[in-house]
N, C-alpha and C positions, 0 to 999 in steps of 0.2 A: 504493500500500500504506500509506504513512504516514498515521496518524491514523484508520485504519479501525476501526470498532467491530464486535465480534463478539457474538453472543448465545450464552449458555451453553446447550449442547445435551446434554452428557453428564456428569451429576452424578457418575458413578462415577470420572471422571478427576481430580476435585478432590483436591488434596493429594499426588498421585502425582508422582514425579520422572522426568524424561525427559532424555536426552542427544540433541541434534540436531547431528550433525557438518555442517560446511560451512554454518552457519546465519547468516552475516553479510549475506546478500542473497538475492534470488530465491526459489526454492522453499524452501530451508532456513529463511530468515527468515519466510516466510509460515506454515510449519508451526510454528515456534517461537512466533510471536505468537498463532496460533490456540490452541495448547496453553496459553499463558499466560492467554488469555481464558476457558479452561475451569478456571482456578484451579490449574494445575499448576506445579510447580517445574521450571524449564528451565535446562539447561546449554548455553550458546551456545558453539559451537566455531568458530574461524576461523583463518586462516593468514596472510592478507596485508593486510586492510584496517586503517585507522588506528583507534586506540582511541575516537575521538570517534563514529565510526559505530556501534561496538558499544555505547557508552554510550547512544546514542539508542534502540537496540533494547531494551536492558534497561529503560530508562525506560518505553517503550510497553508492554512486558509487565507491568510492575508497576502501571502506570496502569489496565490492563485487569483486574487482579485476581490475577495470578500473581506468581511470584517467579523471579528469574533471576540467574545468574552467568555469567561468560565465561572462556574459556581459549584462548590461542593455542597450537596444537599441530598437528603433521603426522600425519594419520590413516594415512599410508602406512608408519608405523614402529611397532614395538611400544612404544617409549618414549613416543611421542606419544599413543597410545591409552590406555596406562596412566595418563598424566598427566590425561587427560580423565576417566577413571573415578575417579581419586583426588580430583579436584575435585568430582565429584558427591557422593561419600561425605563429603568434608570439609564441603561446604556444606549438604547436605540429609540425610545419614545413610543413604541408601538409593538403590535404583535399581529402577524399574519398567518403563521403556521405553527402548530404544536405537534411534535412527533413523540408519542409515548413509546419509547424504545427500551427503556431500562427493564432488565429482567435477569433472573438467575434460576438455577435449579439445584435441588438437593436430592440425591439418590438414596432411597431407603425402601425396604419392604414395607408395604402399607401397614401391616400389623405391628411393625416396630417403629414407625415414624413418631417422633416426638411432636407433640402438639405445637410447641413453640416453633419448631422448624416448619411445620405446615403453615402456621400463621405468617412466618417471615416470607415465604414464597408467595402466598396470597396477597400480602400487603404490598409487595413490590410489583408483582406481575399482573395483578388484577386491580387492587385498590389504587395503585399508581396510575393506571389507565383512566379510571373513573375520576380521580382528583385532577389530573392534567386536563382531561376533557372538560370537566366542569369549569375550571378557572378560565380556560381558553374560550369556551362558549359565552361565559359571562362578559368577557372582554369584547367578543365579536358583537353580541347583542347591544351592549352599552354604547359601543362606538359605531353601530350600524355597518359592520364590516362583513364582507363575504370571505370568511376565513376558511382555513383548511386544517383538518386533524387527520393524522396518520398513525395507526397503531401497529406496532410490531408484534405479531402473533407467532405461530409456529405450525408446522405440519401436524403437530400433536394437538391442535385444536380439533382435529377429527380422527387422527390415528392414535389409538390407545398406546400407552407407553408404560408397561409394568415396571414397578419400583420407582417411578417418577409421577406418582398419582397427583401430588400437589401441583406440579408444573403443568401437566396435561389438563387438570381441572381448571387452573387459572387461565390457560390459553383458550379452552373451550368457552369460558366466560367472556374473554375478549372478543371471540367470534360473534356471539349473540349481542354483546354490548355495542359492538360496531354497527351491526344491522339496526338495532333498536334506536340508538342515538342518531344514526343517519336518517332514519325515517322521521324521527321527531323534529329535526331541524332542517330538513330538505327544503321546505318552503321559505326558509330564510336565506337560502343560497349557501348555507354552510355545508361543505362536503366532508364526510367522515368515511375513511376507508382503512383497510388493513393490508399488510403484507405478511405472508406466512412462509418463511424460509425453510428449506430442508437442510441437509448436511453441508456445512461451510467450513472453509479453512479460517477459523477464528482462534484467538488465544485460548478461549474457553475449551476448545476442542483439540488443542495442540497435543496435549499429553495422550489423549485417547487415540488420535490418528497416527501418533508416532509408533504405535504397535502395528506391525505389518498385518497381523491377522485381523485386527479390528478394522483397519483401513480396507482390507479386501472384502470383509464381510459387509461393510457399509457400501462400498462401490457396487458390490453385487446386487444390492437392493435398489440401486438407482438405474432406471432404464437408460439414461445417457452415459452411464458408466464413468462418471467423474464427480468429484466433490466440488461444490461451487466456491466462488470467491465472494467476499462481502461486496465487491463492486457490482456483481450481478444483481444484488438486492438494491444497492444504492441507485443504480440506473433506473430500476422500476419505481423506486420510492419518489425520486425527484420528478419523474414523468407524471406520477399520480397527482402531485401537488401543482403541476403546471396547468396552463389553460388548455393544453392539448387533451387533457382528461376531464374537461369541464362538465361533461354529462355523466360522470361516473360517481356514484355515491353508494355506500352500504356494501361495497364489494370487498372481498378478501382475495388477493392475488397470490397464488401459490408459485413460489420461485424455488423449485425443488428438483429440477432435472427429471421430472416425471414420477417421483417416488410415490405420489398419491394416486397413481394410475393402476395400482394393483400389479406390481411388476411380476408376480408369480404367473400371470397369464400371458406375459410377453412371448411372442413366437407362436401363439395359438394354443398354448398349453391350457389344460383344464377341461 
């Protein structure tokens, strides 16, 4: 990802302000950097990385033609989301796009899952989407803006994932919350969509995919027979918030190399 150049594709995005939660690495970083390359103002949100990593992302965004600021905050709390919003208004004076991207997973057999771990995943992966959407919509309605909201879900919003029940449950909630909120505010011109990535080369997956057996097992499940890149998701995300997708709302776009197409039937098997 580092040092990649993007071509400006969507002139309508230039000068607009976007919040991208969980944007210190992986999908969030790719989306934030792609937005910056479109000349957008980007609020980077993070929770755990060191400031040097964040400074590097800001530098790359500004080098590509955008503007960026960063804030450390927990999206699973109202105070955290309020702080992110306040940072956007303080730095750029407005808000046009909110990307609910922050998320994480905890693996555990369901019968052994600690309730506190269950709550932690739900707070970030589902409550964070609700809280971000709520504060963005209030801004859009108050200022009579036709804003955009984009939620990062997962293929596990419809594919069960044993030993990751909290994560799959949260993402299934994101799927229906996206549809419901999109329907609720469509007549205001507010578009709310989601992206559901499959297997990607991200830091969170680095250790897993370093095991050749796991990597082969994963690619065997993907009809396109390759693991995706965060840029594959960023390309789709930025298109969805552009005017080229102006008639799309309530949609979840699966960016997964075909993994949701029931790969076991490929080749006419079954």
